[in-house]
N, C-alpha and C positions, 0 to 999 in steps of 0.2 A: 747563410751569413749575410747580414745587412752591411751596407756601406760604412756606417759609423759605429758598428759594434765595437765596444771597448772604450769609446769616448764617454767620459763622465763630465756632466755639466751641473754645477751648483747654481741655482737660479734664485737670487734674492729679490728679483724685480717685482714690480706690480704694474697693472695696466695692460694695454693691448699689444703694443709693438714688440717688446721683448718676449712676452708670452707666446706670440705668434711665431717669432723667430725660433725659439727653442722647441716649439711644436713641430716645425719643419724638420729640425734636426732629430727630434725624437722619432719621427716617422721613419727615418732611415737608420734607426738602431741606437742612437745615442741614449745613454741613461741620464735622464733629467730629474734632478732632485729639487723640488720647489720648496723653498723655505718660507713659511708663513707665520704670522704673528699668532701666538697661542690665544685661543678663545675667539678671536675675530676672523682670522684668516685673510686671504687676499681680498682686496676691495671688489674684484670682479665677481666674487661669490654672491654679491647682492645686486648685480646688474641685471636688468630686464633683457629679454623676456624670462619669466619665471614659470615653472610648472611644479606644483606641489611644494612651493617654497624654495625650490632649487633653481639655480641660474643656468639656463641653457647656454648663455654666453660664456660662463666660466668653463663649462664642460667642452664647448667648442674649442676654447683656447688651450685647455690643459689635459686633453685626453692623452693617455699613454705616459703620463708623468707620475713621479712619486711625490708625496707630501710629507714634509717634516715640520712640526710645530716647534718654533724656537724663538726665544727673545734674544736677538743678536746683540742687544745693548747691555744685557746682563753679563756678569762675570762668567757664569756657567755657559750661557749661549755663545759668548765670544770665544771661549776656550774650545768649544765644540766646532765652531766654524774654522778655527785655526787648525784643528786636527783634520777636518775634512779637506782643507786646502791642500794638504800633503798628498791626497789621493785622487785629485780631480785634474781635468784638463782645462776646463773653462769655468770662469767665475763671472756671473752676470749680476749687475745691480743697477737700480734706477733712482737712487736717492739724490737729493740736491747735492751738487758739487761741494765737496768739503766735509760732508757729514761722515763719510767713512773714515776720514782721518781722526775725527773726534772720538770714535769708538774703537780705534786701533785696527781697522780693517782696510787701510789704504793700499793702493797698488804697490807702493814701495815695501811695505811690511809683508804683504802676501808674496811678492816676488822673491824676497829673501828666503821665505819658507819653501817656495816651489818655483825655481827659476824658469821652469817650462810652462808656467801658468799663462793662459790667455785671459786677461782681465778686461771685462767688457763694461763700459760705463755708458748708460743711456740717460739723457736728460732732455728737457724741453728746449732750452736756449743755448746749450753748449757748456763746455768746461771752463771757459774764460769769459771776460768781459763784464760790463756792468749789470747785465740781466741774469747772470748765471744762477743767482739765488732767489730770483723772483718765482713765485708760484705760477705754474703753467697749466695749460689744458690744450686740447685739440683746437678749440675755438680761438684761443689766444695765439697759438702758434700759427694758425692760418692767417690771422690778422697781421702778425709780425712779419710773415714771409712773403707778402704781396699776393699770395694765392687768392685770398679773399677779395682783394681789390680787383682781381682779374676775372672774378666769377660773378655772374649776374647779368641783368639786362641794362643796356645803355641808359644812362640818366637815372637809374634807380639804385637802391641801396645795395651794398655788397652782400653776397650770399655765401654761407659756409658750404664747403664741399660735403656731399653725402654720397656714400658712407664715409668712414674715417680713412680717406685716401692717404693722408699724410702718414698715419700710423702704419698702413700697409707698405708704403714705400720704405719707411724706417725699418720695418721688420725684415724686408728683403735686404736692406743695407747691413743690418745686424747679422743676418745669417751668412751673407756673402763675406763680410769682414771676418767673421769667426772662421769660416772655411779657409780663407786666404791666410789667416794667421796660423792655422793648423798645418797648412801646406808649407808655409815658411819654416815652421818649427821642425817639420819632418826633413826638409832639405838642408836647412842651415843651423838648426838647433836653437833653443831658447824661446821663451814666451815673449809676449809684448802686450801693451795696452791698446784697446780699441775704443775709440770715442765716437759715438753716434748721437746726434741730436735730432729732435723732431723738426725744428726750424730749418736746419741744414738740409734735411731730407726733402722738405717742402720747397726750399730754394732750388733744388735740382728738378723740380716739377715745372718751373716757370720758363723753361726752355730758353728761347732767344731773347727774352725781355731784357736781361742785363746787357747783352751785346747791343741790342737796338738802342738802349738809352745811352750807353757809354760811347757809342760811335756817332749816331745821328740825332740823339736827343729825343727819340721817340718813346713815349710812355704807353706801354701796353696796358689797357684797362678793360673794363667790362664791355662786351659786345653781344651778349646773349648767345644763342645757339648758332648764329650764322658766322661764316668766315669772310672777312672783308677782302680776301685775295681771290676768291672764286665763288661763283654763284650759278644756280641755287645750291648752297651747301648749308642745310638748315633743317629744322623740324617744322612740320605742318599739320594742321588739324585734318582729321578724316571724319567719316560718318560715325566711327566708333572709338576714336582715340587719337593717336598721333603717329606720324610716320617720319623717319629720319632719311633724308635724301642727300647723298654726297656727290654732287656733280662737280668735277674739277676740270673738264676739258670741253671744247666746243663739240667734239664728236659725241660725247656723252649727253650733252644738252639736246642735240638733234634726235638721238635715240630715245631720250626721255619723252620728247614731244611726240614721237611716233608711238611710243608705248601707251600714252594716255590720249592719243588722237588730238593733239593740240596744234593743229595745222596753223591756226592764227598766230600762235606764239612762235612757232618755228619760222614763220615767214616774216615776223615783225623785225624790221631793220634795226631797231634799238637793241635787240637781243642776239644778234648774229655772232658777236664776239664776247669773250669773257669780260673784256673791258666795258662793253656796253651793259652787260648783265649786272656787274657790280656797281655801276654808276647809280647812285641814289636807290640802291637795291630795296631798302625797306619801304620806300614809297612807290616804287615803280613795279619791279618784277615780283616781289614777294606776295603782295595781295592777289596778283593775277594767278600765281601758281596755287596759292591756298584755296582760291575760289574753285579750282579744278579738283584738288585733292579731296575737298569736302564732299564731292559727289560719290566717292568710293569708300569702301572699308579699308582699313590698313592692310589686311591680308590680300585684298584685291590689288592694291598698288604694289605691294611687295612682290607678288607673283608677276605682274606686268613688267616690273623693273628687272626681275630675275631673268626673264626670257630675253630681255634686251642687253643684259650684262651691265646694268646700272647699279652702283653701290647704294643699297637701300635696306632699311630694316624697320619693321614695326617697333614702336616703343613698348616694350614688354613690362608687365608687372611680374611679381614673384610667382604668382599662381600660374601664369602662362609659360614662363621660361622653364620652370621645374620639369614640365612634361614635354618640352619641345624635343623633337627627334635629334636635333644637332647637339643639344645638351646631353642626351643619353648616349649618342654615338661616340662622343669625345670624353665621356666620363667626367664631365665638369662637376658633377655632384656625386656624393657617396651616399648610398642608402645603407644605413647601419642599424644594428640591433643594440640598443643601449640597455644596460642593466637597470638604469635609473628611470629612463623615459620611454622605454619600448622602442618601436621602430621610428627612426628619425633620419632626416636628410641634412647633410652639411656640405659645404664646398670642399671639393677635392684639392689636393696640392696643385698650385698653379704651374707646375712643370712635371714632366714625366721622363724618367731615364729608362732607356730601352733595356739595359742590362742590370739595373739595380732596383730591387724591389723596395717598396715603402708600404707602411701600414698606418692607416688613419684610425684613431680611436675617438669616440665621442663621450667616453666616460672619464671625467676628471676624478682625481683621488679625493676621498674624504679628508677633511682637515686632520693632519697629523697621522694619516693612515700608516705611514712608513717610519714614524719616529723611532719606535722600538727596534725595528729592523736595522736602521742606519746606525743608531747608537750602539747596538749590539755588535755591529761590524767594527766599531771603533774600540771595543773592549769594555764598554760600560756594563755593569751588572744590572740585573733586573731590579734590585733594591735601589741602586743609584738612579736608574731611570724613573722609578716610582717616586723617589724623592724630588727629582727635577720637576715632574708633573705636578706634584703637590705644592711646590713652591712657585709654580707658574713660569718656570724657565722653559718648559716644553708644553 
Protein backbone atom coordinates (compact mmCIF):
# COMPACT_ATOMS: atom_id res chain seq x y z
CA UNK A 1 0.00 0.00 0.00
CA UNK A 2 1.33 3.43 -0.95
CA UNK A 3 1.24 6.50 1.25
CA UNK A 4 -1.52 8.30 -0.69
CA UNK A 5 -3.63 5.33 -1.75
CA UNK A 6 -7.29 6.37 -1.63
CA UNK A 7 -6.63 10.07 -2.25
CA UNK A 8 -8.41 11.27 -5.39
CA UNK A 9 -7.29 14.41 -7.24
CA UNK A 10 -9.19 16.10 -10.04
CA UNK A 11 -6.66 18.18 -11.98
CA UNK A 12 -8.05 20.80 -14.37
CA UNK A 13 -4.77 22.70 -14.56
CA UNK A 14 -2.44 23.24 -17.49
CA UNK A 15 1.29 23.91 -17.68
CA UNK A 16 4.31 22.83 -15.69
CA UNK A 17 3.96 23.64 -11.97
CA UNK A 18 0.61 22.07 -11.06
CA UNK A 19 1.26 19.07 -13.32
CA UNK A 20 4.56 18.43 -11.57
CA UNK A 21 2.92 18.78 -8.14
CA UNK A 22 0.24 16.21 -8.94
CA UNK A 23 2.90 13.97 -10.48
CA UNK A 24 4.67 13.87 -7.10
CA UNK A 25 1.42 12.89 -5.40
CA UNK A 26 0.58 10.30 -8.06
CA UNK A 27 3.97 8.68 -7.47
CA UNK A 28 2.92 7.99 -3.88
CA UNK A 29 -0.40 6.45 -4.83
CA UNK A 30 -2.86 9.31 -5.32
CA UNK A 31 -5.32 8.79 -8.17
CA UNK A 32 -4.93 11.82 -10.42
CA UNK A 33 -7.61 12.43 -13.05
CA UNK A 34 -6.40 15.00 -15.54
CA UNK A 35 -9.23 16.89 -17.24
CA UNK A 36 -8.35 18.06 -20.76
CA UNK A 37 -10.08 19.94 -23.53
CA UNK A 38 -11.65 17.57 -26.08
CA UNK A 39 -9.73 17.41 -29.34
CA UNK A 40 -6.83 19.62 -28.28
CA UNK A 41 -5.81 18.32 -24.88
CA UNK A 42 -3.36 19.95 -22.50
CA UNK A 43 -1.01 22.49 -24.07
CA UNK A 44 2.03 20.52 -22.90
CA UNK A 45 1.11 17.78 -25.39
CA UNK A 46 2.66 20.06 -28.02
CA UNK A 47 5.76 21.07 -26.04
CA UNK A 48 9.17 20.02 -27.30
CA UNK A 49 11.10 17.79 -27.29
CA UNK A 50 8.98 15.60 -29.53
CA UNK A 51 9.51 12.04 -30.71
CA UNK A 52 7.25 10.64 -33.41
CA UNK A 53 4.97 13.63 -32.87
CA UNK A 54 4.56 12.94 -29.15
CA UNK A 55 5.76 15.26 -26.42
CA UNK A 56 8.39 13.85 -24.08
CA UNK A 57 7.66 16.86 -21.87
CA UNK A 58 3.99 15.92 -21.46
CA UNK A 59 4.87 12.35 -20.60
CA UNK A 60 7.50 13.46 -18.08
CA UNK A 61 4.86 15.58 -16.29
CA UNK A 62 1.87 13.26 -16.52
CA UNK A 63 3.07 9.71 -16.15
CA UNK A 64 0.80 7.62 -13.95
CA UNK A 65 -2.26 9.87 -14.36
CA UNK A 66 -5.65 9.30 -15.96
CA UNK A 67 -7.05 11.53 -18.72
CA UNK A 68 -10.66 12.62 -19.14
CA UNK A 69 -11.64 14.74 -22.15
CA UNK A 70 -14.27 17.22 -21.00
CA UNK A 71 -15.52 20.67 -21.99
CA UNK A 72 -15.95 22.06 -18.49
CA UNK A 73 -17.71 25.21 -19.74
CA UNK A 74 -20.53 23.26 -21.39
CA UNK A 75 -23.63 22.30 -19.44
CA UNK A 76 -22.81 18.61 -19.70
CA UNK A 77 -19.15 19.05 -18.77
CA UNK A 78 -20.04 21.31 -15.88
CA UNK A 79 -22.54 18.81 -14.50
CA UNK A 80 -19.98 16.00 -14.72
CA UNK A 81 -17.41 18.06 -12.81
CA UNK A 82 -19.96 18.76 -10.07
CA UNK A 83 -20.66 15.02 -9.81
CA UNK A 84 -16.95 14.21 -9.62
CA UNK A 85 -16.40 16.81 -6.90
CA UNK A 86 -18.56 14.71 -4.56
CA UNK A 87 -16.08 11.85 -4.85
CA UNK A 88 -12.68 13.56 -4.73
CA UNK A 89 -10.31 14.95 -2.11
CA UNK A 90 -8.41 17.60 -4.07
CA UNK A 91 -9.47 19.91 -6.92
CA UNK A 92 -6.71 21.69 -8.86
CA UNK A 93 -7.15 24.52 -11.38
CA UNK A 94 -4.92 27.14 -13.00
CA UNK A 95 -7.35 29.41 -14.83
CA UNK A 96 -7.26 33.19 -14.51
CA UNK A 97 -8.69 34.29 -11.17
CA UNK A 98 -12.43 34.79 -11.51
CA UNK A 99 -12.96 32.44 -14.45
CA UNK A 100 -14.21 29.52 -12.36
CA UNK A 101 -16.90 31.77 -10.89
CA UNK A 102 -18.22 32.53 -14.39
CA UNK A 103 -18.76 28.83 -15.16
CA UNK A 104 -20.18 27.85 -11.77
CA UNK A 105 -17.11 26.04 -10.42
CA UNK A 106 -15.94 28.48 -7.76
CA UNK A 107 -14.51 27.40 -4.42
CA UNK A 108 -17.69 28.43 -2.62
CA UNK A 109 -19.92 26.34 -4.89
CA UNK A 110 -17.69 23.27 -4.75
CA UNK A 111 -17.25 23.57 -0.97
CA UNK A 112 -21.04 23.48 -0.55
CA UNK A 113 -21.09 20.23 -2.52
CA UNK A 114 -18.09 18.72 -0.70
CA UNK A 115 -17.13 20.47 2.57
CA UNK A 116 -14.01 18.29 2.87
CA UNK A 117 -12.64 19.38 -0.51
CA UNK A 118 -9.14 20.86 -0.84
CA UNK A 119 -9.51 23.48 -3.60
CA UNK A 120 -6.18 24.45 -5.19
CA UNK A 121 -5.85 27.61 -7.26
CA UNK A 122 -2.61 28.25 -9.15
CA UNK A 123 -1.98 31.50 -11.03
CA UNK A 124 0.85 33.67 -12.29
CA UNK A 125 0.30 36.86 -10.29
CA UNK A 126 -1.95 35.78 -7.41
CA UNK A 127 -5.64 35.84 -6.61
CA UNK A 128 -5.82 39.56 -5.77
CA UNK A 129 -4.45 42.88 -6.95
CA UNK A 130 -4.31 44.78 -10.25
CA UNK A 131 -2.25 42.11 -12.05
CA UNK A 132 -4.44 39.10 -11.25
CA UNK A 133 -6.08 38.92 -14.70
CA UNK A 134 -3.04 39.80 -16.77
CA UNK A 135 -1.74 37.06 -19.07
CA UNK A 136 1.39 35.55 -17.61
CA UNK A 137 4.32 33.28 -18.38
CA UNK A 138 7.52 32.08 -16.75
CA UNK A 139 9.51 34.90 -18.34
CA UNK A 140 7.03 37.57 -17.22
CA UNK A 141 6.87 36.18 -13.68
CA UNK A 142 10.66 36.21 -13.39
CA UNK A 143 10.71 39.85 -14.49
CA UNK A 144 7.97 40.75 -12.00
CA UNK A 145 9.53 38.94 -9.06
CA UNK A 146 13.02 40.58 -9.13
CA UNK A 147 14.58 37.17 -9.85
CA UNK A 148 15.54 38.27 -13.36
CA UNK A 149 17.06 41.54 -12.16
CA UNK A 150 19.29 39.48 -9.85
CA UNK A 151 20.40 37.06 -12.58
CA UNK A 152 23.16 37.86 -15.04
CA UNK A 153 26.51 39.64 -15.27
CA UNK A 154 27.26 43.02 -13.73
CA UNK A 155 26.42 45.85 -16.11
CA UNK A 156 24.73 43.57 -18.64
CA UNK A 157 21.11 42.75 -19.39
CA UNK A 158 18.99 40.62 -17.04
CA UNK A 159 18.93 36.90 -17.83
CA UNK A 160 16.02 34.53 -17.27
CA UNK A 161 16.56 31.51 -15.08
CA UNK A 162 17.05 28.18 -16.80
CA UNK A 163 15.55 25.68 -16.43
CA UNK A 164 12.08 26.73 -15.18
CA UNK A 165 13.21 27.17 -11.58
CA UNK A 166 10.19 29.23 -10.56
CA UNK A 167 7.74 26.55 -11.69
CA UNK A 168 9.69 23.91 -9.81
CA UNK A 169 9.54 25.99 -6.62
CA UNK A 170 5.82 26.50 -7.23
CA UNK A 171 5.25 22.78 -7.75
CA UNK A 172 6.88 22.05 -4.41
CA UNK A 173 4.74 24.72 -2.76
CA UNK A 174 1.62 23.22 -4.33
CA UNK A 175 2.46 19.68 -3.24
CA UNK A 176 3.40 20.79 0.28
CA UNK A 177 0.27 22.93 0.59
CA UNK A 178 -1.95 20.06 -0.53
CA UNK A 179 -0.37 17.70 1.98
CA UNK A 180 -0.72 20.22 4.83
CA UNK A 181 -4.37 20.77 3.94
CA UNK A 182 -4.97 17.00 3.93
CA UNK A 183 -3.28 16.67 7.33
CA UNK A 184 -5.39 19.53 8.70
CA UNK A 185 -8.53 17.86 7.36
CA UNK A 186 -7.59 14.58 9.02
CA UNK A 187 -6.90 16.23 12.38
CA UNK A 188 -9.52 18.96 12.51
CA UNK A 189 -12.01 18.19 9.74
CA UNK A 190 -13.06 20.23 6.74
CA UNK A 191 -11.42 21.28 3.52
CA UNK A 192 -10.00 24.65 2.56
CA UNK A 193 -8.68 26.70 -0.33
CA UNK A 194 -4.98 26.73 -1.24
CA UNK A 195 -3.68 29.66 -3.28
CA UNK A 196 -0.22 29.44 -4.88
CA UNK A 197 1.18 31.84 -7.47
CA UNK A 198 4.30 31.71 -9.61
CA UNK A 199 5.36 35.24 -8.67
CA UNK A 200 4.98 34.52 -4.96
CA UNK A 201 7.02 31.33 -5.34
CA UNK A 202 9.77 33.30 -7.07
CA UNK A 203 9.67 35.99 -4.37
CA UNK A 204 10.62 33.24 -1.94
CA UNK A 205 13.73 32.55 -4.04
CA UNK A 206 15.23 36.01 -3.64
CA UNK A 207 16.27 35.26 -0.07
CA UNK A 208 17.49 38.27 1.93
CA UNK A 209 16.98 40.89 -0.81
CA UNK A 210 13.77 42.32 0.73
CA UNK A 211 15.34 42.43 4.20
CA UNK A 212 18.46 44.17 2.86
CA UNK A 213 16.45 46.79 1.02
CA UNK A 214 13.93 47.43 3.81
CA UNK A 215 16.60 47.86 6.51
CA UNK A 216 19.72 49.35 4.94
CA UNK A 217 18.51 50.34 1.47
CA UNK A 218 20.78 47.86 -0.31
CA UNK A 219 19.57 46.66 -3.71
CA UNK A 220 20.68 43.15 -4.63
CA UNK A 221 21.20 43.00 -8.37
CA UNK A 222 23.24 41.14 -10.97
CA UNK A 223 26.72 40.07 -9.96
CA UNK A 224 27.44 37.11 -12.23
CA UNK A 225 28.72 33.85 -10.78
CA UNK A 226 30.92 35.33 -8.08
CA UNK A 227 29.94 36.10 -4.50
CA UNK A 228 30.90 39.60 -3.29
CA UNK A 229 31.19 38.37 0.31
CA UNK A 230 33.87 35.71 -0.24
CA UNK A 231 36.47 34.89 -2.87
CA UNK A 232 37.29 33.11 -5.02
CA UNK A 233 33.70 31.86 -5.16
CA UNK A 234 33.18 31.72 -8.91
CA UNK A 235 33.40 29.78 -12.16
CA UNK A 236 36.60 29.72 -14.20
CA UNK A 237 37.70 28.55 -17.63
CA UNK A 238 39.72 25.36 -17.94
CA UNK A 239 41.38 23.60 -20.88
CA UNK A 240 38.15 21.78 -21.70
CA UNK A 241 35.29 23.72 -20.14
CA UNK A 242 34.52 25.42 -16.85
CA UNK A 243 35.02 24.73 -13.17
CA UNK A 244 33.05 26.03 -10.17
CA UNK A 245 35.15 26.74 -7.08
CA UNK A 246 33.51 27.76 -3.80
CA UNK A 247 36.14 29.08 -1.41
CA UNK A 248 34.58 30.68 1.67
CA UNK A 249 37.42 30.74 4.24
CA UNK A 250 41.08 31.66 4.46
CA UNK A 251 41.97 28.04 5.26
CA UNK A 252 40.27 26.86 2.08
CA UNK A 253 42.14 29.48 0.06
CA UNK A 254 45.51 28.30 1.31
CA UNK A 255 44.59 24.66 0.62
CA UNK A 256 43.49 25.63 -2.89
CA UNK A 257 46.83 27.31 -3.51
CA UNK A 258 48.59 24.17 -2.32
CA UNK A 259 46.42 21.95 -4.53
CA UNK A 260 47.27 23.89 -7.70
CA UNK A 261 50.82 24.75 -6.56
CA UNK A 262 50.11 28.48 -6.49
CA UNK A 263 52.84 29.48 -4.06
CA UNK A 264 53.02 33.00 -5.51
CA UNK A 265 49.32 33.61 -4.80
CA UNK A 266 49.45 31.97 -1.38
CA UNK A 267 52.25 34.30 -0.35
CA UNK A 268 50.81 37.43 -1.97
CA UNK A 269 50.01 39.83 0.88
CA UNK A 270 46.97 41.18 -0.97
CA UNK A 271 45.19 37.83 -0.75
CA UNK A 272 46.01 36.66 2.78
CA UNK A 273 42.52 37.48 4.06
CA UNK A 274 39.05 37.23 2.61
CA UNK A 275 38.74 41.01 2.82
CA UNK A 276 41.77 41.34 0.60
CA UNK A 277 40.56 38.73 -1.88
CA UNK A 278 37.13 40.33 -2.37
CA UNK A 279 38.64 43.81 -2.78
CA UNK A 280 38.33 44.65 -6.49
CA UNK A 281 38.08 40.89 -7.05
CA UNK A 282 37.11 41.05 -10.72
CA UNK A 283 40.20 43.05 -11.64
CA UNK A 284 42.74 41.66 -9.18
CA UNK A 285 42.33 38.06 -8.05
CA UNK A 286 39.96 36.64 -10.63
CA UNK A 287 42.20 36.95 -13.71
CA UNK A 288 45.13 35.51 -11.75
CA UNK A 289 43.13 32.43 -10.69
CA UNK A 290 41.70 31.87 -14.17
CA UNK A 291 45.17 32.07 -15.70
CA UNK A 292 46.07 29.06 -13.55
CA UNK A 293 42.85 27.05 -14.04
CA UNK A 294 43.24 27.25 -17.81
CA UNK A 295 46.37 25.11 -17.50
CA UNK A 296 44.31 22.10 -16.37
CA UNK A 297 41.24 20.16 -17.46
CA UNK A 298 38.16 20.53 -15.30
CA UNK A 299 38.45 16.94 -14.05
CA UNK A 300 42.08 17.51 -13.04
CA UNK A 301 41.14 20.54 -10.96
CA UNK A 302 38.15 18.74 -9.47
CA UNK A 303 40.36 15.88 -8.32
CA UNK A 304 43.03 18.20 -6.87
CA UNK A 305 40.36 20.09 -4.92
CA UNK A 306 38.72 16.86 -3.77
CA UNK A 307 41.98 15.70 -2.20
CA UNK A 308 42.32 18.99 -0.31
CA UNK A 309 38.65 19.18 0.71
CA UNK A 310 37.88 22.26 -1.40
CA UNK A 311 34.26 22.72 -2.58
CA UNK A 312 34.55 22.33 -6.33
CA UNK A 313 32.78 20.83 -9.33
CA UNK A 314 33.22 20.70 -13.05
CA UNK A 315 30.38 22.44 -14.90
CA UNK A 316 28.61 19.42 -16.37
CA UNK A 317 26.42 19.16 -19.42
CA UNK A 318 23.56 16.64 -19.60
CA UNK A 319 25.61 13.99 -21.42
CA UNK A 320 28.26 14.06 -18.69
CA UNK A 321 26.02 14.06 -15.62
CA UNK A 322 23.69 11.26 -16.76
CA UNK A 323 26.46 8.68 -16.50
CA UNK A 324 28.24 10.17 -13.49
CA UNK A 325 28.81 7.67 -10.64
CA UNK A 326 27.26 10.02 -8.06
CA UNK A 327 24.13 10.39 -10.17
CA UNK A 328 23.78 6.63 -10.37
CA UNK A 329 24.63 5.95 -6.72
CA UNK A 330 21.95 8.35 -5.48
CA UNK A 331 19.32 7.40 -8.08
CA UNK A 332 18.97 11.01 -9.19
CA UNK A 333 17.71 9.71 -12.55
CA UNK A 334 15.26 6.91 -13.38
CA UNK A 335 15.86 4.60 -16.30
CA UNK A 336 12.40 3.51 -17.41
CA UNK A 337 10.86 1.47 -20.19
CA UNK A 338 8.24 3.58 -21.93
CA UNK A 339 5.48 1.97 -23.97
CA UNK A 340 5.55 5.01 -26.26
CA UNK A 341 9.25 5.86 -26.47
CA UNK A 342 11.19 2.77 -25.46
CA UNK A 343 13.96 3.09 -22.90
CA UNK A 344 14.29 6.60 -21.53
CA UNK A 345 15.72 8.47 -18.57
CA UNK A 346 13.86 11.04 -16.45
CA UNK A 347 14.65 12.87 -13.19
CA UNK A 348 13.71 10.90 -10.10
CA UNK A 349 11.64 12.42 -7.31
CA UNK A 350 13.71 15.11 -5.53
CA UNK A 351 13.18 13.38 -2.18
CA UNK A 352 13.19 9.82 -0.88
CA UNK A 353 11.21 8.42 2.04
CA UNK A 354 12.81 5.47 3.76
CA UNK A 355 9.57 3.64 4.57
CA UNK A 356 7.20 4.82 1.84
CA UNK A 357 7.58 3.60 -1.71
CA UNK A 358 6.97 5.69 -4.80
CA UNK A 359 6.68 4.77 -8.46
CA UNK A 360 7.67 7.03 -11.33
CA UNK A 361 5.99 6.54 -14.70
CA UNK A 362 7.10 8.13 -17.97
CA UNK A 363 3.96 7.22 -19.91
CA UNK A 364 1.34 9.93 -19.85
CA UNK A 365 -2.22 8.96 -20.79
CA UNK A 366 -3.65 9.27 -24.27
CA UNK A 367 -6.10 12.16 -24.50
CA UNK A 368 -9.41 10.99 -23.04
CA UNK A 369 -8.10 7.49 -22.36
CA UNK A 370 -10.14 7.20 -19.16
CA UNK A 371 -13.22 9.21 -20.08
CA UNK A 372 -15.49 6.18 -20.44
CA UNK A 373 -14.15 4.58 -17.25
CA UNK A 374 -14.70 7.71 -15.16
CA UNK A 375 -18.16 8.48 -16.55
CA UNK A 376 -19.20 4.87 -16.15
CA UNK A 377 -18.23 5.18 -12.49
CA UNK A 378 -20.65 8.10 -12.21
CA UNK A 379 -23.48 5.97 -13.62
CA UNK A 380 -23.60 7.27 -17.19
CA UNK A 381 -24.64 4.72 -19.81
CA UNK A 382 -22.59 3.83 -22.87
CA UNK A 383 -25.18 5.53 -25.08
CA UNK A 384 -25.02 8.73 -23.03
CA UNK A 385 -21.22 8.77 -23.18
CA UNK A 386 -21.33 8.20 -26.95
CA UNK A 387 -23.70 11.15 -27.30
CA UNK A 388 -21.41 13.37 -25.19
CA UNK A 389 -18.49 12.52 -27.47
CA UNK A 390 -20.49 13.14 -30.64
CA UNK A 391 -21.52 16.57 -29.33
CA UNK A 392 -17.90 17.35 -28.33
CA UNK A 393 -18.69 17.60 -24.64
CA UNK A 394 -16.10 14.84 -24.12
